[in-house]
N, C-alpha and C positions, 0 to 999 in steps of 0.2 A: 813954188810946187812942181814935182816932178815928172818926167813924162808919161809916166807909169799910177800917177793916184787920179786920173782920168777912165783912165780902161780898169782900173780893178774895183769905183767906184759903180760901174758900170754890169760889171761881173756883176758885184755886191747885188747890186735891183735886180739884176736878171736871176738871180737867186732866190732870192725870196720874194718874187715874180710869181715864179716855179712853185718853189712851194705851200705857199699860198695857193696855187691853182690845184698844186697837188692833194691838199686837205680839203676843200671844198669839194671836191669829185670825188675824196671818199668817204665823205660826211653822207650825202646827197645819193644813198640808195634808192635803188628802184625802187619806183611803188607796189606794194604788194597788190599780188590782180588782184584776191581772194582771200579773206580771213579764215582764219584756219578753221577747220569744220567741229564741230564738237562731235563727243564720243556718247555712244553708246552701247551703255551693257547692261548685260539681265536686272541690275540692283541699280545703276541709277543714269541719268541722261546729263551728260556735263558737269555741274553740280547740284543736279536735282534730285535725291536717295528716295526712294523709297519709304517712309515712317518718318522722315524730317517733318519739321512744324511748319504750317502756313508763316507763323512771326519768325522764325529761325529764317524761312526761305526769305519772306515779303525785307527786311532788315538788309538780309544777302544781294537783294535788288534781284533774286532771279523770275521772282512772278509779278501778277499784280493783285491788284487787290481784291478780295475773296466776295465771292456775287454766288445767286444762287443755279445750285447743281440742273441736273436731268430731274425734270421732273417726275418720270416715269422712278424713279429712285423714289419719293415722296418729302416730305415739306420744308424733311431736315439735312436734305442734300445740301454740299457745298463745292464748291468749283472755283479756280481761277488761271488766269490766262501766262503762259509764259513768255519771259521779256526779250527783249534781242539780246544776242545771235538767234537765237532761237523761236520758232512754232510752233504753235500748239498750247495744250493744255495740264493739267494735273487738277485731279479728280479727290476728296477727299475722303476721312472714315465721316462716319455717322455723331461719332461724339467727341466733346472737348478735351486736350488741345486738339484742333482739327492737326491730322498727319495726314501725309499720300496714302493714296489709296493705291493709284495706278495711276500715269504718264503716256497723253500719248502726242505723237512729233506728224508735225505737215509740215516742218521745213525748218536746214542752220543745220543737222546732227545724222551720222553715221554710222553704223554697225558693221563693223571690220571691212568698211571703206564703202557700207549695200545704207542706199537711204533711198530717199524718194523719186520714183523715176524709176527704179531698179525694178527688171522682170524676175518673172518664179523661176529663169533656169540661174541667172546672177543670185538671187539669196540660195539658191539651191548648189552654186561653187563653191561661197563664203560658209554657211551650212549644210552641210550634207546629208544632215541626219535628222531635216528640216520636215516637217507632218504640212499634207498641201489640205484642207479641207475647204471642202465644195458646198460646204448642209448650211453657207449664208447667202451661196448664190445669189438666188430667185427671189430671197426680202431685201437685202440690205446690198446687189449688186458688189458686192466684193467676195473674194475669196482668200482667206485665212491660212497664213504660210506660220506655226508656229515649230520655232525651238523648241528643244530639249529642256527639259526643267536642267540646271547645274546640279551639278554634285553638292556643292561646299555652299553656296546659295542658291539655294532651290531656285530661284529667281528663271525668269523665261521671257523673252524677246518674238512677239507677233505681228507679222508685215498683214494689212492689208492691201491685195489689188485689185483694180478693176476691171471685171470681167469684160467692160465696153473698152478700154486701153489699152490693159494688158499692163500694165505698170505699177509701183507702190502707190499708196495716194498716203496711208497714214501709215502708224508705226507705233505699240503699243508695247506700255512697258509695266508690266510680268502678260498683260492682254489690253484690246481694243472692245472700250465699254461701250455698248449701241444704246443712244437716244435715241431713235425715231423712227 
C-alpha cells in the first residue's frame, strides 16, 4: 500500500460524514411556530361554504355530529360544531337535506388578518366600509360590526365585539345568530 492511500481514505470518510451531516441538517426544518390560520370570506370559512350539506361536511371531517340547535328556532333546528383547527359552529336550514345557513367562529380563522381579539379600530382599518351597530349593546353586551354585502357573492361578515373587553369574541358568516 502506498503512503497516499490512508490519507485518501481519511478524506473520503470525512467527505461522507460532512455530506451526511449536511443532509440531516437540511432535512430537519425548524418546528412550525403555529399552524396556518384558516381564511374567512363572505361565503365560506376554510372549507365550510354556505349551502354545503351536513353529509358532505361530515365526510370531509369539517364538522361534528348533527345535534339539536337553538330552542328559540323551533323543534326542528339543527347545528354542528366545527372541528380542529377551527373553533365555532354551523347552523343548518330547517329542511332536508340540511344545508349550512350560517357559520360562527370563536377561534382559528381570520378575515384579512382580523380575528378573535381584534378591536373595532383594527376591523375598520381592514374593512373601511364596515358599519358599527350598537343596537345589541344592552341585551347581548356585544357591538356588531357588519361588512357591506359583496357585489358578486352577496355575502357579508359580522364581527361581535364585547362591550366589556372591546375585543372581538365571535365572527359570523353572514350574520351572528343569537340564541339566549
